[in-house]
C-alpha positions as CSV (number, residue, x, y, z in Angstrom):
1,N,-0.1,103.3,-139.3
2,G,2.3,105.2,-137.7
3,P,6.2,105.2,-138.1
4,T,7.7,102.1,-136.5
5,S,10.7,102.2,-134.5
6,N,14.0,99.9,-134.4
7,W,14.9,100.8,-130.9
8,V,15.9,98.0,-128.8
9,T,14.0,98.5,-125.4
10,S,16.2,95.7,-123.5
11,A,19.0,93.4,-124.0
12,N,19.9,90.3,-122.5
13,L,23.6,90.7,-121.6
14,P,25.6,87.7,-119.8
15,V,27.0,88.3,-116.4
16,V,30.6,88.1,-116.0
17,Y,31.8,86.9,-112.4
18,P,35.4,87.4,-111.4
19,P,37.4,84.6,-110.0
20,T,36.8,84.2,-106.3
21,L,38.8,82.0,-104.2
22,V,36.6,79.7,-101.9
23,A,39.4,77.1,-100.7
24,M,42.9,76.0,-101.1
25,S,44.8,72.9,-100.0
26,S,47.1,73.3,-97.2
27,S,50.7,73.0,-97.0
28,Q,51.9,69.3,-96.7
29,S,54.9,67.3,-95.7
30,V,55.3,64.2,-97.7
31,C,57.5,61.0,-98.2
32,S,59.6,60.4,-101.3
33,G,57.8,58.9,-104.2
34,A,54.3,59.8,-103.1
35,V,51.8,61.2,-105.1
36,V,50.9,64.8,-104.5
37,N,47.7,66.7,-105.3
38,V,47.5,70.2,-104.8
39,S,44.1,71.9,-105.3
40,T,42.1,75.1,-105.2
41,T,38.3,75.7,-105.3
42,V,37.6,79.3,-107.4
43,T,34.3,80.3,-108.6
44,G,33.6,82.7,-111.3
45,T,32.9,82.6,-115.3
46,S,34.6,80.7,-117.8
47,I,37.8,80.3,-115.5
48,N,41.2,78.6,-116.5
49,Y,44.0,77.5,-114.4
50,Q,47.6,77.5,-114.9
51,W,49.6,76.1,-111.7
52,Y,53.2,77.3,-111.1
53,K,56.1,76.5,-108.7
54,N,57.8,78.9,-106.7
55,S,57.6,81.6,-109.4
56,L,55.6,82.5,-112.5
57,S,58.5,82.0,-114.6
58,Q,58.1,78.2,-113.7
59,P,54.7,77.0,-114.8
60,L,53.8,73.2,-114.5
61,P,53.2,71.8,-117.9
62,G,50.0,70.1,-118.1
63,Q,48.5,71.4,-115.0
64,Q,45.7,73.5,-115.9
65,F,42.8,72.3,-113.8
66,N,41.6,72.8,-110.1
67,V,44.0,70.3,-109.4
68,A,47.9,69.8,-109.8
69,T,49.1,66.6,-109.3
70,I,53.1,65.9,-108.8
71,A,53.2,61.9,-110.0
72,S,56.0,61.1,-107.8
73,A,57.8,63.5,-105.1
74,F,61.4,63.7,-105.2
75,T,64.2,65.9,-104.2
76,T,63.2,68.5,-106.9
77,S,59.5,68.7,-105.7
78,P,59.8,70.9,-102.6
79,G,58.6,74.4,-102.9
80,I,55.8,76.9,-103.3
81,Y,53.0,75.8,-105.6
82,F,50.4,78.2,-106.5
83,A,47.9,78.7,-109.3
84,V,46.8,81.8,-111.4
85,V,42.8,81.5,-112.2
86,S,42.0,83.7,-115.2
87,G,38.6,84.3,-116.9
88,P,36.7,87.1,-118.7
89,G,35.9,88.7,-114.9
90,G,39.4,89.0,-114.3
91,S,42.5,87.0,-112.6
92,L,43.6,86.1,-109.2
93,T,46.6,84.4,-107.8
94,T,45.9,81.6,-105.1
95,P,48.0,81.7,-101.8
96,G,51.1,79.6,-101.9
97,V,51.2,76.1,-100.6
98,N,54.5,74.6,-99.3
99,I,55.2,71.0,-100.2
100,A,58.3,69.4,-98.2
101,L,59.7,66.3,-98.1
102,G,59.5,64.9,-94.8
């Protein structure tokens, strides 16, 4: 018998896809007291969501899925809503959706 080799000849490495925006809600004018949903569709590997209002300094608590819900629109609800979507392949910031009372 000859010497044996401990070399790995192939490896099964996971494929990691970056977040890619597929769809986003449109801007909306809503009545006071209305339930408002803002959503995005993003593909990618193991992605996470965090929604914000107007700036990165205003994260929306508990809004960490592809749909953000404003339970009851009122005078402080209008603004630009967007999500930061991240995963092992990188991150992206969605376009902003303008929510207005009308």
